[in-house]
C-alpha positions in Angstrom: 79.7 19.6 -9.4 79.7 23.2 -8.3 78.3 25.6 -10.8 76.9 22.5 -12.9 73.7 23.3 -14.6 70.9 21.0 -13.2 69.6 18.3 -15.4 66.1 18.7 -17.0 63.2 16.4 -15.8 60.6 14.9 -18.0 57.7 12.9 -16.5 55.2 10.4 -18.2 52.1 10.6 -16.0 49.7 7.6 -16.6 46.2 7.7 -15.8 46.3 4.0 -14.5 48.6 1.0 -14.5 49.2 -0.5 -17.7 48.5 2.6 -20.0 52.3 2.5 -21.3 54.2 4.8 -19.3 57.3 2.6 -19.2 56.9 2.0 -23.0 56.8 5.6 -23.7 59.8 6.1 -21.6 61.9 3.6 -23.2 60.6 4.5 -26.6 61.8 8.3 -25.8 65.2 6.7 -24.9 65.5 5.0 -28.3 64.5 8.4 -30.1 67.1 10.3 -28.1 69.9 7.5 -28.8 68.9 7.8 -32.5 69.7 11.6 -32.3 73.0 10.9 -30.9 72.6 11.5 -27.3 74.2 9.3 -24.8 71.4 7.3 -23.1 71.4 4.7 -20.3 68.6 3.1 -18.3 69.1 3.6 -14.6 66.1 1.4 -14.0 63.2 0.0 -15.9 60.4 -2.3 -14.4 59.2 -4.6 -17.2 56.7 -6.5 -14.7 57.2 -9.6 -17.1 55.8 -7.6 -20.2 57.3 -8.9 -23.2 57.0 -5.7 -25.4 58.5 -3.5 -22.8 61.4 -6.0 -22.2 62.0 -6.1 -26.0 62.6 -2.1 -25.9 65.4 -2.6 -23.5 67.5 -4.2 -26.2 69.9 -1.7 -27.8 70.0 0.5 -24.6 72.7 0.4 -22.2 71.4 -0.5 -18.7 73.3 0.3 -15.6 73.3 -2.8 -13.3 71.2 -2.9 -10.1 72.6 -3.0 -6.6 71.5 -5.6 -4.4 70.1 -5.2 -0.8 69.5 -7.9 1.7 66.6 -7.2 3.9 65.4 -9.9 6.4 66.8 -12.8 4.5 65.4 -11.6 1.0 67.5 -10.2 -1.7 66.0 -7.0 -3.3 67.4 -4.9 -6.0 67.3 -1.2 -6.3 68.8 1.5 -8.7 72.5 2.2 -8.3 72.2 5.9 -8.0 76.1 6.3 -7.5 76.9 4.2 -10.6 74.5 6.3 -12.8 76.1 9.6 -11.6 79.5 8.1 -12.1 78.6 7.0 -15.6 77.6 10.5 -16.3 75.3 10.0 -19.4 73.3 12.8 -21.0 70.0 11.3 -20.4 69.0 8.5 -17.7 65.8 6.6 -18.0 64.4 6.0 -14.4 61.2 4.2 -13.9 58.5 4.4 -11.2 59.3 8.0 -9.6 57.2 7.1 -6.5 58.8 3.8 -5.6 59.9 3.2 -2.0 63.4 2.0 -1.8 64.5 -1.1 0.3 65.4 -0.3 4.0 69.1 0.6 4.2 69.1 2.6 1.0 70.6 6.1 1.1 67.3 7.6 0.0 63.9 6.6 1.2 62.3 7.3 -2.1 63.3 7.0 -5.7 62.3 10.5 -6.6 65.1 11.6 -4.0 67.5 9.5 -6.1 66.4 11.2 -9.2 67.1 14.7 -7.6 70.7 13.5 -7.1 70.8 12.5 -10.7 69.4 16.0 -11.8 71.7 17.7 -9.4 74.7 16.0 -11.2 73.6 17.7 -14.5 72.1 14.7 -16.1 68.6 14.8 -17.8 66.2 12.3 -16.5 62.9 10.7 -18.0 60.7 9.1 -15.4 57.2 7.8 -15.0 54.4 8.0 -12.4 50.8 7.0 -12.2 48.3 9.7 -11.0 47.1 7.6 -8.0 50.7 7.9 -6.5 50.5 11.7 -6.4 50.2 12.7 -2.8 47.4 15.1 -3.2 44.9 12.6 -4.7 45.5 9.7 -2.4 42.5 9.9 -0.3 40.2 10.5 -3.5 41.9 7.3 -5.0 41.2 5.4 -2.0 37.6 6.4 -2.0 37.2 5.7 -5.6 38.9 2.3 -5.8 38.9 1.2 -2.1 42.6 0.6 -2.4 45.0 3.2 -0.7 48.2 3.8 -2.5 51.1 2.4 -0.7 53.5 4.7 -2.3 53.2 8.4 -3.1 55.4 11.3 -4.5 54.9 14.8 -3.5 53.0 16.9 -6.1 55.6 19.5 -6.0 58.3 17.2 -7.3 56.2 16.4 -10.5 55.1 20.0 -10.9 58.7 21.2 -11.0 59.3 18.9 -14.0 60.3 20.6 -17.1 57.8 18.5 -18.9 54.9 16.4 -18.0 53.3 14.3 -20.6 50.0 12.6 -20.1 49.9 8.8 -21.2 46.2 8.1 -21.5 43.9 5.3 -22.8 40.3 4.8 -22.7 39.0 2.5 -20.1 37.7 0.0 -22.7 41.0 -0.2 -24.5 42.8 -0.8 -21.2 40.5 -3.5 -20.0 41.2 -5.3 -23.4 44.9 -4.8 -22.8 44.5 -6.5 -19.5 42.2 -9.4 -20.9 44.9 -10.1 -23.5 47.5 -10.6 -20.7 49.5 -7.4 -21.7 49.3 -5.8 -18.1 49.2 -8.7 -15.6 49.8 -12.5 -15.7 46.9 -14.6 -16.5 46.2 -15.6 -12.9 45.5 -11.9 -11.7 43.5 -10.8 -14.8 40.1 -11.9 -13.4 40.6 -10.3 -10.1 41.9 -7.0 -11.5 39.0 -6.7 -14.0 36.6 -7.3 -11.2 38.3 -5.0 -8.8 40.7 -2.2 -9.4 40.2 -2.3 -13.3 36.4 -1.5 -13.3 35.4 0.8 -16.0 34.0 3.3 -13.5 37.4 3.3 -11.6 39.4 3.9 -14.7 37.1 6.7 -15.9 37.5 8.5 -12.5 41.1 8.1 -12.6 41.4 9.3 -16.1 39.6 12.4 -15.1 41.8 13.0 -12.0 44.8 12.8 -14.4 43.3 15.1 -16.9 42.3 17.7 -14.3 45.8 17.5 -12.7 47.6 18.0 -15.9 45.0 20.7 -16.8 45.8 22.5 -13.5 49.5 22.4 -14.2 49.1 23.7 -17.8 46.9 26.6 -16.2 49.9 27.4 -13.9 52.3 27.4 -16.6 50.2 29.7 -18.9 49.6 32.2 -16.0 53.5 32.3 -15.4 54.0 32.8 -19.2 51.5 35.6 -19.3 53.1 37.3 -16.3 56.6 36.9 -17.6 55.6 38.4 -21.0 53.4 41.1 -19.6 50.2 39.8 -21.3 47.3 41.5 -20.0 44.8 40.6 -22.7 42.3 37.8 -22.0 43.0 34.4 -23.5 39.7 32.7 -23.6 41.2 29.2 -23.1 38.8 28.5 -20.4 35.4 30.2 -19.4 35.9 32.1 -15.9 33.1 34.2 -14.7 33.8 36.9 -12.2 31.2 38.5 -10.2 31.5 42.1 -8.6 30.1 42.3 -5.2 29.5 45.8 -3.3 28.4 44.2 -0.1 24.8 45.2 -0.7 21.7 42.8 -0.7 21.6 42.6 -4.4 24.8 40.4 -4.3 22.8 37.1 -3.8 21.0 37.6 -7.1 24.4 38.5 -8.9 26.1 35.3 -7.6 23.3 33.0 -8.6 23.1 34.7 -12.1 27.0 34.2 -12.5 26.7 30.6 -11.3 24.1 30.1 -14.0 26.3 31.4 -16.5 29.3 29.6 -15.5 27.2 26.3 -15.4 26.3 26.7 -18.9 30.0 25.5 -19.9 31.5 22.5 -18.4 34.5 23.1 -16.3 33.9 27.0 -16.1 35.3 28.8 -12.9 33.3 31.1 -10.7 34.9 33.8 -8.8 33.5 36.6 -6.7 35.5 39.8 -5.9 34.8 42.8 -3.7 36.7 46.0 -4.1 37.6 47.7 -0.8 38.8 51.4 -1.0 42.0 52.1 0.8 40.1 54.1 3.5 38.5 51.0 4.9 35.1 49.1 4.4 32.5 50.6 2.2 29.1 49.4 1.1 26.4 47.8 3.4 29.0 46.1 5.6 30.5 42.7 6.4 27.1 40.9 7.3 26.2 40.7 3.6 29.7 39.9 2.4 30.0 37.0 5.0 26.9 35.5 3.7 27.6 36.0 0.0 31.0 34.5 0.5 29.4 31.3 2.0 26.9 31.3 -0.9 29.8 31.5 -3.5 31.8 28.8 -1.9 28.6 26.5 -1.7 28.3 27.1 -5.4 31.7 25.9 -6.0 33.4 29.4 -6.6 36.0 31.3 -4.8 35.8 34.6 -2.8 38.4 37.3 -3.3 39.0 40.9 -2.0 41.2 43.6 -3.5 42.0 47.2 -2.5 41.6 50.0 -5.1 40.6 53.4 -5.3 39.4 53.3 -8.9 36.8 50.5 -8.6 36.3 49.9 -12.5 40.0 49.5 -13.1 40.5 47.4 -9.9 37.7 45.0 -11.1 39.3 44.8 -14.6 42.9 44.4 -13.2 41.7 41.4 -11.2 39.5 39.9 -14.0 42.5 40.1 -16.5 44.8 38.8 -13.7 42.7 35.5 -13.5 42.1 35.4 -17.2 38.4 35.9 -16.9 36.2 35.8 -19.9 33.0 37.4 -18.3 32.2 39.9 -15.8 28.9 40.2 -13.8 27.8 43.4 -12.3 24.7 44.7 -10.9 22.8 47.5 -12.5 23.6 50.8 -10.7 22.0 52.0 -7.7 22.5 55.4 -8.4 19.7 57.7 -9.2 19.0 59.1 -12.7 20.4 62.7 -11.8 23.5 61.1 -10.4 24.1 59.0 -13.5 23.8 62.2 -15.5 26.7 63.7 -13.6 28.7 60.5 -13.6 28.3 57.3 -15.6 28.8 55.0 -12.8 31.1 52.0 -12.1 29.1 49.7 -14.5 29.3 51.9 -17.5 32.9 52.7 -16.8 33.8 49.0 -16.5 32.0 48.0 -19.8 33.8 51.0 -21.6 37.2 49.6 -20.4 36.4 46.0 -20.4 38.1 45.2 -23.9 37.5 41.4 -24.8 35.9 40.6 -21.5 32.1 40.3 -21.8 30.3 42.5 -19.2 26.7 41.5 -17.9 24.7 44.2 -16.2 22.1 42.3 -14.2 18.9 44.2 -13.1 17.9 43.9 -9.5 15.6 45.3 -6.7 17.9 47.8 -5.6 18.6 49.2 -8.9 17.9 52.8 -9.3 16.9 53.2 -5.6 19.7 55.5 -4.9 22.9 55.0 -3.0 22.7 55.1 0.7 24.5 58.0 2.0 26.9 57.4 4.7 26.2 59.1 7.9 27.7 62.5 8.8 31.1 62.0 10.0 31.8 62.5 13.6 33.5 65.6 14.7 37.3 65.6 14.6 37.8 67.3 18.0 36.1 67.1 21.3 33.4 69.6 22.4 35.9 71.3 24.9 38.4 71.9 22.5 36.0 73.4 19.8 34.5 75.7 22.7 38.1 76.7 23.5 38.7 77.4 19.7 35.6 79.6 19.7 36.6 81.6 22.8 40.1 82.0 21.0 38.6 83.3 17.9 36.2 85.5 19.5 38.3 87.0 22.2 42.1 86.5 21.1 41.7 88.1 17.6 40.3 91.5 19.1 42.8 91.2 22.0 45.6 90.9 19.4 44.4 93.9 17.3 44.2 96.0 20.4 47.7 95.2 21.4 49.0 96.0 17.9 47.4 99.6 17.8 50.0 101.4 19.9 52.8 99.8 17.9 53.2 102.3 15.1 56.4 100.8 13.9 55.1 97.5 12.7 54.6 97.1 9.0 51.4 95.6 7.3 53.2 92.4 6.5 54.5 91.9 10.0 50.8 92.3 11.4 49.4 90.0 8.8 51.9 87.4 10.0 51.0 87.8 13.6 47.2 87.6 12.7 48.1 84.6 10.5 49.9 83.0 13.6 46.9 83.6 15.7 44.6 81.9 13.2 46.7 78.8 13.1 46.6 78.7 16.8 42.9 78.9 16.6 42.8 76.0 14.1 45.0 73.8 16.3 42.9 74.3 19.3 39.3 74.4 17.9 39.6 73.2 14.2 38.3 74.6 11.1 35.2 76.8 11.6 36.7 78.7 14.6 39.8 79.4 12.4 37.9 80.5 9.3 36.0 82.7 11.7 39.2 84.1 13.1 40.6 84.7 9.6 37.6 86.8 8.5 37.6 88.8 11.7 41.4 89.2 11.3 40.9 90.4 7.7 38.2 93.0 9.0 40.4 94.2 11.7 43.5 94.7 9.5 41.6 96.4 7.0 39.9 98.8 9.6 42.9 99.6 11.8 46.1 99.1 9.9 45.5 99.4 6.1 45.4 103.1 4.9 42.9 104.8 4.6 42.4 103.8 8.3 38.9 103.6 10.0 37.3 102.5 6.6 36.9 99.4 4.8 38.6 100.8 1.6 42.0 99.6 0.5 43.9 102.1 -1.3 46.8 100.2 -2.6 46.4 97.0 -4.7 49.3 95.3 -3.0 47.7 95.6 0.3 44.5 94.2 -1.0 46.4 91.2 -2.3 48.3 90.8 1.1 44.8 90.7 2.9 43.2 88.4 0.5 46.2 86.2 0.6 46.0 86.2 4.4 42.3 85.1 4.4 43.3 82.2 1.8 46.2 81.0 3.7 44.3 81.0 7.0 41.4 79.0 5.5 43.7 76.5 3.9 45.7 75.8 7.1 42.6 75.7 9.1 41.2 73.1 6.7 44.4 71.1 6.8 44.6 71.0 10.6 41.2 69.9 10.9 41.6 67.3 8.3 44.7 66.0 10.0 42.9 65.9 13.3 39.9 64.0 11.6 42.4 61.5 9.9 44.1 61.0 13.3 40.7 60.2 15.0 39.7 57.9 12.1 43.2 56.0 12.4 42.6 55.6 16.1 39.3 54.2 15.6 40.4 52.0 12.8 43.1 50.7 15.0 40.6 50.0 17.9 38.3 48.2 15.3 41.3 46.3 13.9 42.1 45.1 17.4 38.5 44.1 18.2 38.3 42.2 14.8 41.8 40.6 15.2 40.5 39.5 18.8 37.4 37.9 17.2 39.4 36.2 14.5 41.7 34.7 17.2 38.6 33.7 19.1 37.4 31.8 16.2 40.8 30.3 15.3 41.1 29.0 18.8 37.9 27.1 18.3 36.0 29.4 20.8 33.1 30.2 18.3 30.6 29.0 20.8 27.4 31.3 20.6 27.6 32.4 24.4 31.4 33.1 24.1 30.8 35.4 21.1 27.8 37.3 22.6 29.6 37.7 25.8 32.7 39.2 23.9 30.4 41.5 22.0 28.7 42.9 25.2 32.0 43.4 26.7 33.3 45.3 23.6 30.6 47.8 23.6 29.7 47.9 27.4 26.1 46.7 26.4 23.5 45.7 29.0 22.4 42.5 26.8 22.9 40.9 23.5 20.3 38.4 22.1 20.2 36.5 19.0 16.7 36.0 17.8 15.2 33.6 15.2 12.0 34.2 13.3 9.1 31.5 14.1 7.3 30.9 10.8 7.0 33.0 7.7 7.7 36.5 8.0 4.8 38.9 8.5 4.0 42.6 7.7 4.6 43.8 11.2 6.2 41.0 13.1 9.2 42.9 14.3 7.3 44.1 17.4 5.7 40.9 17.9 7.4 38.6 20.7 5.3 35.7 19.4 7.2 35.8 16.1 10.6 35.4 17.5 12.5 32.9 19.5 15.6 33.5 21.7 18.4 31.4 20.6 21.2 32.7 22.9 21.6 35.6 25.2 24.3 37.4 27.1 23.5 39.7 29.9 19.9 40.7 30.8 17.1 41.4 30.3 17.0 39.8 26.8 15.1 41.5 23.8 12.1 39.6 22.8 11.7 41.2 19.4 13.9 43.4 17.1 11.9 46.7 17.9 12.7 46.2 21.7 16.4 46.6 21.0 18.4 49.8 20.9 20.4 48.6 17.9 19.7 45.5 15.6 21.5 43.8 12.9 19.5 41.7 10.2 21.8 38.7 9.6 19.5 37.1 7.0 15.8 36.6 6.7 15.3 34.7 9.9 18.1 35.8 12.2 18.5 39.1 13.9 21.2 40.3 16.5 19.5 42.6 18.9 21.6 44.6 21.4 20.4 46.9 24.3 22.0 49.3 26.7 22.9 52.3 24.4 22.5 53.4 21.0 25.6 52.4 18.8 27.0 55.0 16.3 26.8 54.0 12.7 30.5 53.8 12.7 30.2 51.0 15.2 27.9 49.1 13.1 30.7 47.6 11.0 32.3 45.8 13.8 28.8 44.8 15.0 28.0 43.4 11.7 31.2 41.4 11.7 30.1 39.8 15.0 26.8 39.2 13.7 28.1 37.3 10.7 30.5 35.3 12.8 27.5 34.5 15.1 25.5 33.1 12.3 28.3 30.9 11.5 28.7 29.8 15.1 25.1 29.0 15.2 25.4 27.0 12.0 28.3 25.0 13.4 26.4 24.2 16.6 23.6 23.0 14.7 25.6 20.8 12.4 27.4 19.5 15.4 24.2 18.8 17.2 22.8 16.9 13.9 26.1 15.1 13.6 25.8 13.8 17.3 22.3 12.6 16.6 23.3 11.0 13.7 26.4 9.3 15.0 24.5 6.7 17.1 22.4 5.8 14.2 25.3 5.6 12.0 27.3 3.4 14.3 24.1 1.2 14.9 23.9 0.9 11.1 27.4 0.1 10.9 27.2 -2.3 13.5 24.2 -4.0 12.0 26.0 -4.2 8.6 29.1 -5.7 10.1 27.1 -8.1 12.2 25.2 -9.4 9.3 28.3 -9.7 7.1 30.2 -11.4 9.9 27.5 -13.9 11.1 26.5 -14.8 7.7 29.6 -17.1 7.9 30.4 -17.6 11.6 26.8 -18.5 12.3 26.5 -21.1 9.5 29.9 -22.7 10.0 29.3 -24.2 13.3 25.6 -24.9 12.4 26.6 -26.8 9.2 29.3 -28.7 11.2 26.9 -29.8 13.9 24.0 -30.7 11.5 26.4 -32.6 9.3 27.7 -34.6 12.5 24.2 -35.3 13.8 22.8 -36.3 10.2 25.7 -38.8 10.1 25.0 -40.2 13.2 21.3 -40.7 12.4 22.1 -42.2 9.0 21.2 -46.0 8.9 23.2 -46.3 5.6 26.6 -46.4 7.3 27.6 -48.5 10.2 29.8 -46.2 12.4 32.4 -47.6 14.6 32.6 -46.5 18.1 35.7 -44.3 17.3 33.9 -42.8 14.5 30.8 -42.0 16.5 33.1 -40.4 19.2 34.6 -38.2 16.6 31.4 -37.1 15.2 29.8 -36.4 18.5 33.1 -34.4 19.5 32.6 -32.5 16.3 29.0 -31.6 17.0 29.8 -30.7 20.7 32.7 -28.5 19.6 30.5 -26.6 16.9 27.7 -26.2 19.3 30.2 -24.8 22.0 31.4 -22.5 19.4 28.1 -21.3 18.3 27.1 -21.0 22.1 30.2 -18.8 22.5 29.3 -16.6 19.6 25.7 -16.1 20.6 26.9 -15.3 24.2 29.3 -12.7 22.7 26.8 -11.1 20.7 24.3 -10.9 23.5 26.9 -9.4 25.9 28.0 -6.8 23.3 24.5 -5.7 22.5 24.0 -5.5 26.5 27.3 -3.4 26.8 26.0 -1.0 24.1 22.5 -0.8 25.6 24.1 -0.3 29.1 22.1 -3.0 30.7 24.8 -5.6 31.4 24.4 -7.1 34.9 27.5 -7.5 37.1 28.1 -8.3 40.7 31.5 -7.1 41.9 33.1 -9.0 44.9 36.6 -9.9 46.2 38.3 -12.3 43.9 41.9 -13.8 44.2 43.9 -13.1 41.0 45.6 -16.4 41.0 42.3 -18.2 41.0 40.8 -16.2 38.2 43.9 -16.8 36.1 43.8 -20.6 36.7 40.1 -20.9 36.0 40.5 -18.8 32.8 43.4 -21.0 31.5 41.5 -24.1 32.3 38.3 -22.8 30.2 40.6 -22.6 27.2 40.1 -26.1 26.3 42.7 -27.6 23.8 44.6 -24.1 23.8 45.5 -24.4 27.6 48.5 -26.4 26.6 50.0 -23.3 25.0 49.6 -21.2 28.0 51.9 -20.8 31.0 50.5 -19.0 34.1 52.7 -17.5 36.7 50.8 -15.4 39.3 52.1 -14.7 42.7 49.9 -16.1 45.5 50.4 -13.1 47.8 48.7 -10.5 45.5 45.7 -8.8 47.0 42.1 -9.6 46.2 40.6 -7.7 43.3 37.2 -6.2 42.9 35.6 -7.8 39.8 32.8 -10.0 38.5 34.4 -13.5 38.5 32.4 -14.8 35.5 33.0 -11.8 33.4 36.6 -11.2 34.3 37.2 -15.0 33.4 35.6 -14.3 29.9 37.9 -11.2 29.5 41.0 -13.3 30.3 39.8 -16.3 28.2 39.1 -14.1 25.0 42.5 -12.3 25.5 44.5 -15.4 26.2 42.9 -17.2 23.5 43.6 -14.6 20.9 47.4 -14.5 22.1 47.5 -18.4 21.8 46.3 -18.3 18.1 48.8 -15.7 17.0 51.9 -16.8 19.2 54.4 -19.1 17.4 54.1 -23.0 18.5 57.6 -22.8 19.8 56.6 -20.1 22.4 53.9 -20.4 25.0 51.7 -17.5 26.1 52.7 -16.2 29.5 50.1 -14.9 31.9 51.5 -13.1 34.9 50.3 -10.3 37.4 51.6 -7.9 39.6 50.2 -5.0 41.9 50.8 -1.3 40.9 49.4 1.1 43.5 45.7 0.4 44.0 45.4 -1.8 41.1 46.5 -5.3 39.9 47.7 -5.7 36.3 47.3 -9.1 34.7 49.4 -9.5 31.7 49.0 -11.7 28.7 52.4 -11.9 26.9 52.8 -13.6 23.4 55.6 -13.6 21.0 53.5 -13.3 17.9 53.8 -10.8 15.1 52.6 -8.0 17.3 50.6 -4.9 16.1 51.9 -1.6 15.0 51.4 1.3 17.4 49.1 3.2 15.2 46.7 0.1 14.6 46.6 -1.0 18.3 43.4 0.7 19.0 41.6 -0.9 15.8 41.8 -4.3 17.2 39.1 -3.5 19.8 36.6 -2.3 17.3 33.7 -4.9 16.8 33.6 -7.1 13.8 37.2 -6.6 12.3 40.3 -8.9 12.4 42.9 -6.2 11.3 43.1 -7.5 8.0 42.8 -11.3 9.0 40.9 -13.1 6.3 40.5 -16.2 8.5 36.7 -16.0 8.9 36.8 -19.3 10.9 37.9 -17.8 14.1 34.9 -15.8 14.9 33.3 -12.4 14.1 36.1 -10.2 15.6 34.1 -9.6 18.9 36.6 -11.1 21.3 38.9 -8.2 22.1 36.0 -5.6 21.6 34.0 -7.5 24.3 36.9 -8.1 26.5 37.6 -4.3 26.8 34.0 -3.6 27.1 33.5 -5.9 29.9 36.8 -4.9 31.7 35.6 -1.3 31.6 32.3 -2.2 32.8 34.0 -3.5 36.0 36.0 -0.3 36.6 39.0 -1.7 34.8 40.7 -1.2 31.6 42.6 -3.4 28.8 45.3 -1.8 26.9 47.9 -3.4 24.6 51.6 -2.9 24.8 54.7 -4.1 23.0 56.3 -7.3 24.2 60.3 -6.6 24.5 62.0 -8.7 21.8 58.8 -8.9 19.6 55.0 -9.7 20.2 52.1 -8.1 22.0 51.3 -7.8 25.6 47.6 -7.3 26.7 47.4 -5.5 30.2 44.1 -6.1 32.1 44.0 -3.8 35.0 41.5 -4.3 37.8 41.2 -2.1 41.1 42.2 -3.7 44.4 39.2 -4.8 46.5 38.5 -2.2 49.3 36.2 -3.4 52.2 35.3 0.4 52.8 34.4 0.9 49.3 31.0 0.2 47.8 32.0 -2.7 45.5 28.9 -4.8 45.5 26.6 -3.1 43.2 24.2 -5.0 41.0 22.5 -4.0 38.0 19.1 -5.3 36.8 19.5 -7.3 33.5 
């Protein structure tokens, strides 16, 4: 099969079970066969539906292979037979199906991949709730997690995906008429999974998934065919951000525009020039990015020297229909000289609608960047001036005696001197040297000598060229030095920002850590995060009472923004104030990046504190709800049994025999005992959670406590065997509580262990602890679910509500830990579950006799 073309895959995607995916697949098979194609049915699941079974007639069906698993005969698609048959088209149902253990592939979609690799076209089916990406959403909607999933990429790679849809009302009618499930399952399905709201939500999921795939296909088509024009298939609103404070207004305006159309997309873009960050800095952009994401949009950053063209290239790339820009901040004279970004963008926008939104910053004038720092150090500039003032005259004096040198040679020597001055001192010393060189060359070496007159035109041209070349070279050298300095600074900034990003990614975004890192980076005396108290006032920047210190690194802290050497306003209520030295304007970019991350860290800390405060309330609410749901049956059952037995005994209408009376009394006693145990468990669990459980630790012999716990099992004790060595050391425990732990664990093991196998209780010493093992041969518990058995008010899927409210193991672990021990589950070799109760060995020197007040 080397070099063979891969087959094509067509998938029928159903919004819900029963919408007709298999019917559509088989119908497509009949149509292909009618066109003369060789079609076989690799596998089709009829699920007892007569109309689907009828469609199999007239199509060749490849026999299934049988698999024996745990005494059960299962059937699966015979992939090898389908490939050996080599049809043109294979119909293979249920793409997400999980194959029986022992199959060559774990999933049916892997079988389909083999068939496709053999050059055979495939038509398959899948339901939207089987797509891996929507599994958690489906579970939240329907309450039923999908048992089988298929990777989304498998379906996305299909050559065709066709949606099989049906209104919820129509699907429920099909279900009620018996066209989906057998009669005995109809009522349960209508009341559970097939509720109208569930079906509507699943339908929307399927439509959105297919729409997303169509969007991808459209984007690929436009890219492959070089289509740059906007196709208004869906409203997409792009808002351009400069990094200024007006961005908040623009984002909200764009969100309102997008909100007018159902399903419209919102995208924000910031154009960064290739030279680095521009605008008002990252603090505004960080806040605006959060605002965009909170409004359901996405944030993007692109690099481009021509801002209008970069904006429009991005907008056309995402197939945007509308572009929102802020009114120009340029002054009127500046707009007369240049139309500005907004006007140029509108002129070049073509079919994209451009909205110019007014804001408070409009017309206020663009903030000029501070004067760039000198490219060279002060020492080098001083050396350059000295060389220009002393070196040029010295060179002229040295050349006066040399009569044999031509003017061109003298000009080259002066040009070499100017270049040297430029390399040492930069542009202005070099320009000064070039002007001085021009004057000296004219005075001493250009006829007529000792005058500023130049007799010959070629000499004048040479002197002027000398000045121009000297000025140009000095400018280039100065620019190169400046760019080198900027590159070094950018590298340092990038390193700091990279460290900051790694700091955050490693989960170290705590306020104190961030502020300490900022103080170290700029060698500051203190860094303080201030929060405004109350509403802002006109002069509250200098009022310590208007600000609250949230975090500080170093000292002394700033009590208000005006006390700082440099401050960054993060938002209306937060200010980052630094003290120690004045920071250069170029340092503010990094400072603002730290400030933005500080605000994020503060928000995370506050959310975490709120979550921690809410967690006990949520847990208490969950416990309360679970308790009410559980005891509604478990309290009522023993009460009803005891009441029925007592009422029967009190009845004068029936003459009970002695045996009947004994049975009724036993029933009442057993029910009341169960009720007493239930109430005791509930009370102990509440005491455990409140931390007021009283216990007295004293030396206890393991053999005695095991024997007493087995005796307390009642009728279940005949199903338990105890094998505890008598020479084990005494343990430190509360005898009554440890007995309850063992009773709960052993009773649970006896209930789930097969009748032919008894529960074994044994014990052994391991270092300073004694482990009591309760071993059963029951079904066991999967490793990933073992901790769930210790959650109160659950039975790990057990529907038998006659066995208590699910507090036994939870209470047993709580009691064991309260005594300084532990209760952990382990696997029984050969099958089953082993519960290990570990208790510390009693030490006379240790303080093991503590007692807590109830």
